[in-house]
Structures are given as structure tokens and as C-alpha cells.
C-alpha positions, -999 to 999 in steps of 0.1 A, spaced: -178 397 -631 -170 431 -646 -192 452 -627 -206 444 -592 -244 435 -588 -255 472 -577 -236 486 -606 -253 463 -628 -287 466 -610 -286 504 -618 -275 500 -657 -302 473 -661 -331 498 -645 -315 523 -673 -320 496 -701 -357 491 -688 -363 527 -687 -354 532 -722 -371 508 -734 -406 523 -718 -399 557 -733 -394 535 -768 -423 516 -765 -444 543 -758 -431 562 -786 -441 532 -809 -479 531 -795 -482 567 -803 -463 558 -838 -491 532 -848 -515 553 -835 -506 577 -862 -491 604 -844 -457 626 -857 -429 616 -833 -400 630 -855 -395 660 -827 -393 632 -803 -374 604 -817 -348 632 -827 -345 643 -789 -336 606 -782 -313 606 -812 -334 584 -835 -336 607 -866 -303 598 -881 -311 566 -903 -328 577 -934 -350 560 -956 -367 541 -923 -395 547 -913 -405 561 -876 -417 529 -865 -390 509 -879 -364 528 -860 -381 524 -831 -385 486 -835 -347 488 -841 -340 506 -811 -363 484 -788 -345 452 -804 -311 466 -792 -324 479 -756 -334 442 -754 -303 427 -766 -290 444 -739 -313 434 -711 -305 402 -721 -270 401 -718 -273 415 -683 -298 389 -670 -273 362 -683 -244 377 -666 -226 379 -703 -195 395 -700 -202 409 -736 -220 435 -717 -202 470 -722 -180 461 -749 -182 471 -783 -202 445 -804 -177 451 -830 -145 452 -815 -152 440 -780 -139 474 -765 -148 478 -732 -174 510 -734 -164 521 -698 -186 526 -671 -191 564 -674 -201 555 -712 -229 531 -696 -239 551 -670 -247 576 -695 -264 551 -723 -267 519 -707 -282 506 -738 -249 514 -755 -234 485 -780 -210 501 -801 -174 521 -791 -172 559 -808 -152 543 -837 -181 520 -845 -210 540 -832 -218 549 -870 -214 513 -882 
């Protein structure tokens, strides 16, 4: 296992917190509220052509995929989905839901 249990628990908590924020924003968007500013603040405004709710659903899918890997003890958690590079604990502490390295972040 690449991460000890306390580290994995901390990272999982961060993933779940991100999911809660996204789910709350999605509920507000579906209720007709404009959340462009909030989406920009969490880095979800850079996907032109997608509606707010679609951007939020994609982000929630990403969060769920990371949670699933953590819960399964899958070694792919913390690695780039494209090239398999280790993202490193400092990056995961900052963004535990990350799924791409810097080189593939825009892919």
C-alpha cells in the first residue's frame, strides 16, 4: 500500500468534502441559481460549451471515481489516469480528488 491508513483516511475526507461542496452547488444550480462565480472560484469555469450542471456532474463523477479507488485500496489512486505518474502526497494534500499530472491536466 502506497499510503498508510491515517493518510488515506485524511485524503478520503478531503475527497468527500469536495463531493459535498459540488453536490450543494449542483442543487443550487438545478434550483435556478446562478453560480458562475462559485464555479470559477473552485476551478470549474474553464470548460466552454458545458452548462453549469454538466460541469458539476463531471466533477462529481471525478470525485466518486477517486473515492471508489481509495475504498477499494486500488494502487491507481494518486496516479495520473493518463500516464500513471505518481501525483505525490503534497499535490494530493492540496487536491485529493486529482486524477491527472501537470502534463495531462488539460487533457
